[in-house]
SEGU-954051 format. One record per residue: residue number from 0; residue in three letters; x, z, y negated of N, C-alpha, C in turn. Coordinates in nm, 3 decimals, padded with zeros to 5 digits. Layout:
+-----+--------+---------+---------+---------+---------+---------+---------+---------+---------+---------+
! num ! residu !     n.x !     n.z !     n.y !    ca.x !    ca.z !    ca.y !     c.x !     c.z !     c.y !
+-----+--------+---------+---------+---------+---------+---------+---------+---------+---------+---------+
! NUM !    ala !       X !       Z !       Y !       X !       Z !       Y !       X !       Z !       Y !
...
+-----+--------+---------+---------+---------+---------+---------+---------+---------+---------+---------+
//
This chain:
+-----+--------+---------+---------+---------+---------+---------+---------+---------+---------+---------+
! num ! residu !     n.x !     n.z !     n.y !    ca.x !    ca.z !    ca.y !     c.x !     c.z !     c.y !
+-----+--------+---------+---------+---------+---------+---------+---------+---------+---------+---------+
!   0 !    unk !  05.182 ! -04.623 ! -00.821 !  05.175 ! -04.491 ! -00.761 !  05.047 ! -04.424 ! -00.813 !
!   1 !    unk !  04.966 ! -04.375 ! -00.722 !  04.840 ! -04.313 ! -00.763 !  04.860 ! -04.165 ! -00.797 !
!   2 !    unk !  04.755 ! -04.102 ! -00.850 !  04.763 ! -03.963 ! -00.897 !  04.793 ! -03.867 ! -00.783 !
!   3 !    unk !  04.736 ! -03.890 ! -00.665 !  04.760 ! -03.801 ! -00.552 !  04.906 ! -03.804 ! -00.509 !
!   4 !    unk !  04.964 ! -03.922 ! -00.507 !  05.105 ! -03.935 ! -00.470 !  05.194 ! -03.866 ! -00.573 !
!   5 !    unk !  05.163 ! -03.882 ! -00.701 !  05.240 ! -03.813 ! -00.805 !  05.228 ! -03.662 ! -00.792 !
!   6 !    unk !  05.108 ! -03.614 ! -00.762 !  05.087 ! -03.471 ! -00.740 !  05.175 ! -03.420 ! -00.626 !
!   7 !    unk !  05.175 ! -03.492 ! -00.514 !  05.257 ! -03.454 ! -00.399 !  05.405 ! -03.457 ! -00.431 !
!   8 !    unk !  05.448 ! -03.559 ! -00.501 !  05.589 ! -03.570 ! -00.539 !  05.629 ! -03.453 ! -00.628 !
!   9 !    unk !  05.546 ! -03.419 ! -00.724 !  05.576 ! -03.307 ! -00.813 !  05.579 ! -03.175 ! -00.737 !
!  10 !    unk !  05.481 ! -03.153 ! -00.650 !  05.473 ! -03.027 ! -00.576 !  05.596 ! -03.008 ! -00.487 !
!  11 !    unk !  05.633 ! -03.112 ! -00.417 !  05.746 ! -03.100 ! -00.324 !  05.879 ! -03.094 ! -00.400 !
!  12 !    unk !  05.891 ! -03.165 ! -00.511 !  06.013 ! -03.158 ! -00.592 !  06.032 ! -03.018 ! -00.649 !
!  13 !    unk !  05.924 ! -02.960 ! -00.703 !  05.932 ! -02.825 ! -00.757 !  05.959 ! -02.723 ! -00.647 !
!  14 !    unk !  05.905 ! -02.748 ! -00.529 !  05.930 ! -02.658 ! -00.415 !  06.079 ! -02.656 ! -00.383 !
!  15 !    unk !  06.142 ! -02.770 ! -00.383 !  06.285 ! -02.779 ! -00.356 !  06.366 ! -02.705 ! -00.462 !
!  16 !    unk !  06.329 ! -02.723 ! -00.589 !  06.400 ! -02.655 ! -00.698 !  06.388 ! -02.504 ! -00.682 !
!  17 !    unk !  06.266 ! -02.456 ! -00.658 !  06.246 ! -02.312 ! -00.642 !  06.323 ! -02.258 ! -00.522 !
!  18 !    unk !  06.326 ! -02.334 ! -00.413 !  06.400 ! -02.291 ! -00.294 !  06.549 ! -02.278 ! -00.325 !
!  19 !    unk !  06.601 ! -02.374 ! -00.399 !  06.744 ! -02.371 ! -00.432 !  06.779 ! -02.254 ! -00.524 !
!  20 !    unk !  06.684 ! -02.209 ! -00.606 !  06.710 ! -02.103 ! -00.703 !  06.662 ! -01.965 ! -00.657 !
!  21 !    unk !  06.617 ! -01.954 ! -00.534 !  06.562 ! -01.827 ! -00.484 !  06.658 ! -01.709 ! -00.497 !
!  22 !    unk !  06.786 ! -01.730 ! -00.483 !  06.883 ! -01.621 ! -00.491 !  06.895 ! -01.563 ! -00.632 !
!  23 !    unk !  06.842 ! -01.631 ! -00.731 !  06.852 ! -01.585 ! -00.870 !  06.749 ! -01.480 ! -00.906 !
!  24 !    unk !  06.648 ! -01.461 ! -00.821 !  06.550 ! -01.358 ! -00.850 !  06.419 ! -01.382 ! -00.777 !
!  25 !    unk !  06.338 ! -01.277 ! -00.766 !  06.213 ! -01.288 ! -00.690 !  06.111 ! -01.384 ! -00.752 !
!  26 !    unk !  06.123 ! -01.412 ! -00.881 !  06.028 ! -01.505 ! -00.943 !  06.040 ! -01.644 ! -00.882 !
!  27 !    unk !  06.158 ! -01.679 ! -00.839 !  06.177 ! -01.811 ! -00.777 !  06.117 ! -01.815 ! -00.636 !
!  28 !    unk !  06.118 ! -01.702 ! -00.568 !  06.052 ! -01.694 ! -00.438 !  05.901 ! -01.707 ! -00.455 !
!  29 !    unk !  05.848 ! -01.643 ! -00.558 !  05.706 ! -01.657 ! -00.588 !  05.672 ! -01.801 ! -00.627 !
!  30 !    unk !  05.759 ! -01.862 ! -00.704 !  05.741 ! -02.003 ! -00.739 !  05.743 ! -02.092 ! -00.617 !
!  31 !    unk !  05.833 ! -02.062 ! -00.523 !  05.839 ! -02.137 ! -00.399 !  05.707 ! -02.124 ! -00.322 !
!  32 !    unk !  05.651 ! -02.004 ! -00.319 !  05.523 ! -01.983 ! -00.252 !  05.413 ! -02.064 ! -00.318 !
!  33 !    unk !  05.411 ! -02.065 ! -00.450 !  05.309 ! -02.141 ! -00.523 !  05.323 ! -02.291 ! -00.495 !
!  34 !    unk !  05.444 ! -02.339 ! -00.493 !  05.467 ! -02.481 ! -00.465 !  05.432 ! -02.517 ! -00.321 !
!  35 !    unk !  05.455 ! -02.424 ! -00.229 !  05.414 ! -02.447 ! -00.090 !  05.261 ! -02.459 ! -00.082 !
!  36 !    unk !  05.192 ! -02.376 ! -00.159 !  05.045 ! -02.384 ! -00.161 !  04.999 ! -02.517 ! -00.219 !
!  37 !    unk !  05.065 ! -02.562 ! -00.326 !  05.031 ! -02.693 ! -00.383 !  05.060 ! -02.805 ! -00.284 !
!  38 !    unk !  05.169 ! -02.794 ! -00.212 !  05.202 ! -02.894 ! -00.110 !  05.099 ! -02.894 !  00.002 !
!  39 !    unk !  05.049 ! -02.778 !  00.036 !  04.944 ! -02.768 !  00.137 !  04.817 ! -02.839 !  00.090 !
!  40 !    unk !  04.780 ! -02.815 ! -00.034 !  04.664 ! -02.883 ! -00.091 !  04.684 ! -03.034 ! -00.085 !
!  41 !    unk !  04.803 ! -03.079 ! -00.122 !  04.835 ! -03.221 ! -00.116 !  04.817 ! -03.275 !  00.026 !
!  42 !    unk !  04.869 ! -03.203 !  00.123 !  04.858 ! -03.249 !  00.262 !  04.714 ! -03.263 !  00.307 !
!  43 !    unk !  04.630 ! -03.165 !  00.273 !  04.490 ! -03.174 !  00.311 !  04.418 ! -03.286 !  00.237 !
!  44 !    unk !  04.447 ! -03.302 !  00.107 !  04.383 ! -03.409 !  00.030 !  04.424 ! -03.546 !  00.079 !
!  45 !    unk !  04.546 ! -03.558 !  00.124 !  04.597 ! -03.685 !  00.173 !  04.542 ! -03.718 !  00.312 !
!  46 !    unk !  04.497 ! -03.617 !  00.382 !  04.447 ! -03.639 !  00.517 !  04.548 ! -03.605 !  00.624 !
!  47 !    unk !  04.662 ! -03.554 !  00.584 !  04.767 ! -03.516 !  00.679 !  04.753 ! -03.365 !  00.705 !
!  48 !    unk !  04.648 ! -03.328 !  00.778 !  04.618 ! -03.186 !  00.796 !  04.730 ! -03.107 !  00.866 !
!  49 !    unk !  04.809 ! -03.165 !  00.959 !  04.919 ! -03.085 !  01.016 !  05.020 ! -03.042 !  00.907 !
!  50 !    unk !  05.048 ! -03.131 !  00.814 !  05.137 ! -03.098 !  00.703 !  05.075 ! -02.987 !  00.618 !
!  51 !    unk !  04.947 ! -02.999 !  00.592 !  04.877 ! -02.896 !  00.515 !  04.882 ! -02.760 !  00.581 !
!  52 !    unk !  04.866 ! -02.757 !  00.712 !  04.870 ! -02.631 !  00.786 !  05.010 ! -02.570 !  00.782 !
!  53 !    unk !  05.111 ! -02.652 !  00.805 !  05.249 ! -02.601 !  00.803 !  05.285 ! -02.547 !  00.665 !
!  54 !    unk !  05.246 ! -02.617 !  00.561 !  05.275 ! -02.569 !  00.426 !  05.198 ! -02.441 !  00.394 !
!  55 !    unk !  05.080 ! -02.428 !  00.449 !  05.003 ! -02.305 !  00.432 !  05.075 ! -02.187 !  00.499 !
!  56 !    unk !  05.131 ! -02.212 !  00.616 !  05.210 ! -02.109 !  00.685 !  05.333 ! -02.073 !  00.602 !
!  57 !    unk !  05.401 ! -02.174 !  00.546 !  05.518 ! -02.148 !  00.462 !  05.480 ! -02.068 !  00.338 !
!  58 !    unk !  05.358 ! -02.090 !  00.287 !  05.312 ! -02.011 !  00.173 !  05.307 ! -01.864 !  00.211 !
!  59 !    unk !  05.253 ! -01.834 !  00.328 !  05.247 ! -01.696 !  00.375 !  05.384 ! -01.636 !  00.395 !
!  60 !    unk !  05.475 ! -01.713 !  00.452 !  05.612 ! -01.665 !  00.474 !  05.680 ! -01.636 !  00.340 !
!  61 !    unk !  05.664 ! -01.725 !  00.245 !  05.726 ! -01.706 !  00.114 !  05.667 ! -01.585 !  00.041 !
!  62 !    unk !  05.537 ! -01.564 !  00.051 !  05.475 ! -01.448 ! -00.011 !  05.526 ! -01.318 !  00.053 !
!  63 !    unk !  05.542 ! -01.322 !  00.185 !  05.598 ! -01.206 !  00.255 !  05.739 ! -01.177 !  00.205 !
!  64 !    unk !  05.823 ! -01.281 !  00.193 !  05.961 ! -01.263 !  00.145 !  05.962 ! -01.213 !  00.001 !
!  65 !    unk !  05.869 ! -01.264 ! -00.082 !  05.861 ! -01.219 ! -00.221 !  05.826 ! -01.070 ! -00.228 !
!  66 !    unk !  05.725 ! -01.028 ! -00.151 !  05.686 ! -00.886 ! -00.150 !  05.801 ! -00.799 ! -00.103 !
!  67 !    unk !  05.874 ! -00.847 ! -00.003 !  05.989 ! -00.772 !  00.049 !  06.099 ! -00.761 ! -00.057 !
!  68 !    unk !  06.119 ! -00.868 ! -00.133 !  06.223 ! -00.866 ! -00.236 !  06.188 ! -00.775 ! -00.352 !
!  69 !    unk !  06.061 ! -00.774 ! -00.395 !  06.026 ! -00.689 ! -00.509 !  06.017 ! -00.542 ! -00.467 !
!  70 !    unk !  05.988 ! -00.517 ! -00.340 !  05.986 ! -00.379 ! -00.291 !  06.128 ! -00.321 ! -00.285 !
!  71 !    unk !  06.224 ! -00.407 ! -00.258 !  06.363 ! -00.362 ! -00.249 !  06.435 ! -00.357 ! -00.382 !
!  72 !    unk !  06.372 ! -00.411 ! -00.486 !  06.437 ! -00.418 ! -00.618 !  06.428 ! -00.287 ! -00.694 !
+-----+--------+---------+---------+---------+---------+---------+---------+---------+---------+---------+
//
C-alpha cells in the first residue's frame, strides 16, 4: 500500500468517525468538514477529480452546518 492510498484511507476513515459523532457537539461537525477537505485533496491527487469535487462540495455543506450549529448554541 503506497502513501497516497494510506492518506486516503485515513481521511475517509476519520470522516466516517466524525460523521458518526456529529450529534455530540459542533467540534465533530468541524472535524467532518476537515476530513471532507482531506478526502477532496486525496481525490484530486489520485486523479479522480469527480470525487475531489464532490468532497469539496461536502466540505462546504459541513462548514455551513457547523456555522449553523455554533450560532444556535
